N, C-alpha and C positions, 0 to 999 in steps of 0.2 A: 293628377295624383289622387290616389284613393287611400283611405285609411284601413287599418287592420286591427284585429283584436288578439290579445295574448291568449285568450281561451280557445281560439279556433285552431283546430288541428286538421290533419288530413281527413277527408270525408269518410274514409273507410273505418275510422275509429269513433266509437260512441263515447268512450270515456278517455280522459287524459291519463288517469292513474287508477290502478287496481291495487287495493291493499290486501295482502295475505298475512294472516296472523292467527295465533292461538287465543281464542276468545277469553278463556279463563285466566290467562296471564296478563293480557294487555288491553282488552276491549274497553274497560272503563277508565283507563289512565292514559298511557302513552298513545295508543292508537286513536282514542277519542280526541285527544288534543291535536294530534297530527291531522286527523280528518278535518276538523274544524279550521285549522290553520290553512290547509289546502283549499277548502271551500271559500274561505274569506279572501283568498287571492284569485278567485274565479277559476280555479283548477278543478275541473269536473272529475270527481273521485267516486269510485265504486267501493263501498264497504258493505259486506254482506250482513243481512239481518239473521239473527240466530234462528228464526223460525224456518228459514229455508233449508237448514241443515237437518234433514230427516233421513234416516237410513245410513248405510255405510258407504254408499258410492256417491261420488261427486255428481251433482245434478247437471242436466243439459243447460239449464239456465245459467249456472255458474261458468260452465265451459264457454258459453256464448259471450259472457261478460269479459272473460279473460281474453278471448280472441278480439273483442271490440275495444281493448284498451291499448294505449300507446306505451305507457310506462307501468312497471310493477315495483312496488315496494314490499319486500318480504321481511317481516319483522320476526327474526329468530329469537325465541325465548326458550326457557328450560323445557317446557312441555310441548313445543311446536311439533317435535318428531313423535309425540305420543298419539297424534291424531292422523289416522289414515286419510281423513278428508283433507287436512293441510298438506300431506305428502302427495296426494293426487293433484291438488292445486299446483304444488311446486313442479310436478312433472309437466303439467300443461304449460305453466309459465316458462319453464326452461325450453320446452319444445318451440314455443313462439319466439323466445329470445334468440334461439339458434337459427331459425329459418326465415324470419321476417325482419322488418325494420323496428320491431318492438324491443324495448330495453328493460332489463331487470336490475334493481339495486337492492342489495341486502342491508338490513339494519340488525346489528348484533346487540340485542337489548340487554340481556343479563347472562349472555354466554360469549365465549371467545370464538373467533373464526376457526381456530384449529379444532375446537370441539365439534363444530358443524361439519368441517371437512373430513374428520376422521371418525365421526360418530363416537366420540369419547366423552368422559365426564358426564355432566347432566344430560347432554344430548344422547350419549350412548345408553344411559339408563332408560331414557324415554323411548328409544328406538328398539330396545332389547326384545320387547314382546312381539316384534314383527320379523325377527330373524328367520323364521321358517315360512314366512309368507312368500307367495309366488312373485309379488312385485318388489320384494326387498332389495334385489339387485338394482333395479331401476331407480328406486328411491335413494339408494346410497350414491349412485352416480349423480343424481339431481342435486343432492345435498352438497356433494363435493364441488360440482360446477358452480353452484350458487355461492358457496363460501369463497371461491376464488375470484369472484367479481369485485370490482371496486364499489365500496359502500361506506357505511358509517358504523364504527364501533363505539357504543354509547360511552363507556368509561374512559375512552381515549380521545373523545371529541368534546371540545368546549368544557373540559374538566368535569365531564359527566353531567352537566346541567341539561336536563331534558328540554327545557324551553329553547335553549340555544341550539341544541342539536336539531330540533324541529325547524327552527328558523333557517338553519343551513340547508336542510332537506328541501324546504319550500323554495328557497332562493335558487338552488341548483335546478330544480324542476321548472321553475319559472323561466330560468335562462334557456333551458332546452326547448321549452314550448314556444318561447318568443322567437328563437332562431328558426324553428320549423315554420311558424306563422309567417315570418317575413320572407322566408325562402319560397313559399308557395304562392304568395300574393303577387302575381306578375304585374298587377296594375299599380304597384307602388313604384312607378317609374321615377328615377332620379332621387328617390328618398334616402337611400343608404348613406350617401355622402352628406346630405343635409342633416340627417339624424346624428351622424357622428360629429359633425361640426358643432351642432348645438349642444349635444351632450358633453363634449370636451370642454365647452366654455362655461357650463353651468356648475361645474365642480361637484359632481356626485361623490359623496364620501367626505367632503369637507364639513367640518363641524361648525357650521354657521347657518343662518336662515337667509335664503336668497330669493328675490323676485326677478323674474326674467320676462322681458317684453318681446313679442314678435309682432312687427308692424308691416303693413303693406296694403295695397289696394284690394278691393273686394274681388273674390274669385281667384286670388293669386296663390292659394294653397296654404294660408296660415293655419286654418283649422286642421287640415290634413297633416301638416307637420307637427302641430301640437299633439294631435291624437297619436301619431306614430311614436313620438318621443315618450308620451305617457305610457303607451303599451310597452315600450322598450325598457323603461326603467322602473315601472310602478312596483315590481316585485321587491324592490329594495327598500320600500317604505312600509311603515306600520299601518298607515291608512291612506286612502286615495279618494279623489272625487274629480270628475270631469263635468264641468257645468257648461253645457252647450248654449249658444245663442243668447248670451246674457242680455244684449240689447233688446231682442225680441221678447224674451221671457219676462223681463222686467215690466214691459208694457202690458203684458197679459196677466201676470200673476203677482208682480211686485217683488221687491228685494227680500221681504220676509220669507217667501217661499224658497228663494235660492239659498238663503242662510240655512234654512231647515234641510235643504238637500245636501249641502256641504257637511253639516253636522251629522246627519243620518248616514251618509256614505262613509265618512271617516270612522265614526263610532260604531257603525253597524247596529244601530238601534233607532227606533222611531223617536225623534226629538220634537218636542212642542216648542214653537217660537211664538210668543205673544205679540212682539213688536220688533222693529228694527233695532232699537236700543237693547232689548232683551237678547236679540240674536248676537249682537256685538259682544255682550257680556258673556253669553254662553260659549261663543267661539274662543274668546280670550281665556276663559276658565277651563274649558274642556279639551282644547287642542294643544295646549302648551306641554302636555305630557306625551304627545305622540309625534313621531317623525312622519310628516305627511307630504303627499304630493297632490297639489290642487291645480287644476287648469281652469281658468276663467276665460271663456271663449267669446270673442266679439264684444268686448267692453267698449262703451262709447262715452262714459261720463265718470268723473272722479268720485261721485257719490257711490257708484257701484263698487269701486275698489275699497272705499272707506268702510262699506258695509260687509264686504266679503273677505277682505284681507287688509284690515286697517293698519296694523303695525307688525313689525317683525317679531316683537315679543309675544304675539298671539300664538306663535308656533314653537315647537321644540327644535333645538339646534339640529341641523341636518335636513330640515324641511325645505321644499322647493315649491314656489308659486309661479306658474307660467301664465302669462296674460297675452292674449291676442287682441289686436285692435287695428283699426284703420287710422287712428288719431294718436300720433306720437305725443301730443301735449298732455293727454290723459296720463301717460306713463311718466312724463317729466314732472307733472304736478304731484304725482304720488311718490316721487323720489325713487323711481325704479332705475337702478344704475346700469344694468345690463340690458341694452335694447338692440335687437337684431332685425335686420330687414329680411323678408322672405324673398328668395331669388326666384324669378320666373323661370320657366323651362328653357333650356337651350334648344336650338333647332333639332338636334339629334334626339333629345329627350321628348320633345313635342311630337316628332314623327312616330316615335316608339309608342307613346301614350295613345295617340290618335289611332294607330293601327290596332292596338289592343281593343279599343272600343268599337272600331268600325269592322274589323275582320276577326277579332278574337286571337290575334297573333301579332308578333312584332314586325313581320315582313308582310307588306300589302300584296294583294293580287296584282300581277304585273301591269295589267292595262290601267290600273288605278294609281300608279306611282305619281304621275304628274299631277293628277287631281288632288291626291293626298298632300302634295307639297303646296298646292294653292290654298287648301284649307288651313294648313299649319301657318302659312304666311299671313293669312287673315287673322288667325288666333293670336299672333304676336306673343307667344309664350305664355298665354293665360290658360291655366289648367281647366278652369270652369268652361270656357268656350270650347276647348278641345274635347272635353268629355261630352258636352251637349251635342256638338256636331258629329262626333264619332257615333254616338248612340242613334242620332237622327238618321244618319246616312247608312247605318248598318242594314244590309239586305237590299238596298236600293240599286237599281241598274245605272249604267254609265250616263244615260241621258238625264236621269233624275238628279244625279250628282251635278252635272253641268247646269241644270236649271236652278238647283239650290244655290250654287256659287254665283250665278248671275243675279239671283234675288238679293244676295247679301250685299251687292254693290249699291243697292238703293234702299233696301229694307234691313235695318240692323237686327241682330239676333235678340229677340225679346227677353229670353231668360237671362242673358248676360247683362243687358241694360237694366233690368229690374234690380239685379244684385248690386250693380255699380251705383245706381241712382240713390241708394240708401244714404251714401255719403253726401251727395248733393242736397238731398232733402233736409238733412240735419244742419246745413249751413245757415248762418244769418243772411239777411237779404243782400247786404252789400258784398258779402263774400260770394254769393250766388252770381251776382252781376259780374264780378271780376273773373270768376271761373268761366262763365260763358264768353266773356271777351277773349280770354286766352284760348278757349277751345275753338272759337270761330275765327279769330283775327290774329292772335299774337303768338301762337305756338311756333317755336323756332326763332323768336326775336331774341336779341340781346336782352338780358334781364334788366339792365339799367334803362334801356329804351322802353320796355314794357312798364316799368315803374313810373317813368316820366309821363308816358301816355295816360296811364290810369290816374296819376296824381293830377294831371290836367283836368280830368273829369270829376275831381273832388273826392276821389277814393284815398284812403290811407293805405297806399299800395304796398309799402314795404312790409307792414304788418300783415296785410291781406294775403300777399303771396306766400309769406312764411306760414300762415295758417293753412292755406291750401296745400302747401308742401307737407306740413305735419299730418294732415288728414289724408295723405297719399293720393291726392288728386292731381298734383303737378310734380315735376321734378326740376332740378336745375343741374346743369352740367357745363363743363368747360369745353370750348371749341377745340377742334383738332389742330387747327392752324393758327390760332391766336390765344390770347390770355383771357378773353372775355367769357363771362358766364351767360348761358342761354336758358330760356324757359322751355322745358320739355313736358310731354304728356303722353301717356300710353295711348296707342291708336284707338282702343275701345272707349277710353274716357273722352277723347276728342269726339268720337262717334256719338257717344252718349250726350255730350253737351250740344252738339249740332242737332241731334234728334229732338232735344228739349225745345230748341228754338223753332224747329220746323213742324213739329207734329200737330199743332193746333190747326195749321193751314198748310198742309203739305204741298198743295198745288197752287198756292197763292203767295209767292215770295215777297210781293209788295206789302204783305201783312206780317212779315218776319221782323223781329227786333234787330237782327244782324244779317248782313248779306256778304257772301264770300265766293259764290259760284259765278264765274265770269258771264256765262251765257244768260243766267237769270238776271244779273245786274244790268247787262246790256239791254235786255228786253224791258226791264222796269224803266230804265232811263230813256230809251228811244221812244217808248210809248207813253212817257210822262205819267207813269203809274205810281210814283213815289208817294209815301204817306208819312204822317208824323209818328207812326209806330217805330220806324227804323231808327236805331241808336248808333249803330256802327256799320261801316261799309269798307271792305277791303277788295280792291280790284287790281289784279295783276295782269298787265297788258302783255299779250303774247305777240310773237312775230307775225302770226297769221292775220291779225287784225290790229292795225296801229292807230285806230281812231277811237276816241272816247267822247261820246255825246253826253254832256252833263245836264241837259235841260231838265231832266226828271228830278234832279237834286233839290230844286226850289221847293218842292212839296214835302221834302223830308225836314220838317220844321224843328224836329228835336234831335237831328243828327249831331252827335258829339264827337265822333271819330271818323275821319275820312283818310284812308290810306290808299294811295295809288302808286303802284310800283311798275317800272318798265325796264326792260333789258333788250338790247342796249338802249340808252336813255332818251331816244327821240320818238315822239309820237304826236298825234294831232288831236287837240281838244276842240270839240264843236259845242257851241252854246255854253260857254263857261258860266257856271252858277255855283255859288257856295251858300248854304244855309247860314243864317246869322247865329244859329245856336252852336256852331262848331267851336270846340274847345281844343281839339288836336287835329292839325292839318298837315299831312305829309304827302307831297307829290314829288317823285323823282323825275327829273327831266321836264319840269313845267316849261311849256314852249313860249309863253308870253312874257313881256317886259314888266307887267304889273298885274295886280289882282283886279278882279271885276269891281267896278266903281260902286256896284250895288251891295257889295259885301261889307257889312257893318263892323265886324270883328270885335264887337263889344264883349264877347265871352271868350275870345281866342286867347289861349294860354301858350301854346307852342306852335310855331310855324317852321316847318322843315321843307326846304326847297332845294335839296342837293342837286347839283349838275343841271340847274335850270337857267333860263335866260332872263329871269327877273332882275331888274336893276332898281326899281322903286316900288313901293307898296301900291300907290295909286297913280294912275295916268294924270299928267298935267300938274303933278306936285300937290294935289289936293290933300288937305290935312284932316285926319280923323283921330278921335280920342281912342286909344287902345289901353284901357285900364289894366287888363288882366295879363297882357302879353309879357312873358318872362323868359322866353327862349326862342331864338331865331337861328336856324342852321341853313 
């Protein structure tokens, strides 16, 4: 997904709006206010300087400016038709209106539409001196055509209040430009529905102040959605500010500078902020009289929200504050009532987005269709990965695509991992350990089983998994065929966690804290390469090799979790050895009648031996003290 800007229009247009008016009537009042209101909404507007009006004929510069504008606002006043310059402007404007995508809107300032249409009243008096001019007929036609267009009659709109009329004009043009902008940005894949869903739920037009949270994993499209909604609705507010990368910018420039940005953006003036407390005071005092739209992007701490959007009463009713974050708890702690998850891309959306970046169009080159599907499968709906891979593969040949896909099987995409790892880096140490245990060992487990296994190792697992879920690092879901909850994780987060474990010693698995790749485990155990570094080991025995040599386990003196799964449940264990540090031991289909006599079990908390042949803990009925054991299955 890619963001868009309301001020961007078709490339053939230099200006969003061209203002046509009679200077002596409206330059210093209505037109001046209208011009500044348009500019404040980032609507690029052409208003001529009096100095360029020299001579009787309209200049080439002005003709070029008319041709380079998307919209025209024609301010008809009593003396508009007294200027041949204005009438030539009008001719050119109506020519463009008739023959291209450009659109003209009349504003009847102190005259009625019928006076312009028929050249009667004040307009007739002003036009009288041109009755014998060669161009008079063309000017009459242009005046009539312009008067017949839909526009605004000042005295009949908003009870004649100029400020309200200007607001209506700006809103209408903002709406038109927004529509154009979204239609031409082909890379806003899947955005239209997401924008409408979010906008419908945040209650635009409701007379209250609302804070809205958008949460989700890194690279999932939160910022793009927030930017798109910001662009879509910002014209309806009196002030606006989009604060990007709050997490990163706070570390570089501090909260005070972000408070200054919000104040300066909204008030459209340079604001001095001497301290965070001063910033809070200024925001509360200066913003409560403006209906504002503020986006705080990538917030990761409650202090940031307290400094930038402390209380609802800081803002005028109708204001909206949108907050994006990876950490739901930040929103909960700040009493944000409306919290929405950002949805990852569907397969169809992902294919479309990838094709736009890789080929510049929605449909791929035919011979790349299968390869494109492989890329999208790897991306697993994550927009960041799709954009990065699409840009990287653009222009490359088929063999280079194949090579890149093969590389991804063993070497993760660095740009994605860096983005995702920000969430991991911010975790406290015990939460980091639990995250790595889930990524390497427990993804797909029943949630209750994961909690019990982690609790066996001394972790506060219920709270820990909740924190990881709030920070968008794991998910929980109900099974399709049962009522149990399971622990889930996006493929790239799993990849990121496993990369953290492996990257220090990528070719030396015996130095990894967690082992889960069967061939690596077999090699470590058979060659007796185990070390005290290893904390967790998961070995899933496959039909192709039904033997499990355990002798290498004796050197894993700090191994706390050992999970051995087998299907169907019979296999052969060679050299059975269990480290005395084990706290959680799970072996499905254990083939012996008892545990190894050398296993002390002093730290064992949970023993799971489902579908096993074990009948007693130690051979010969030997007794041992098992102080910690609380669970046997």
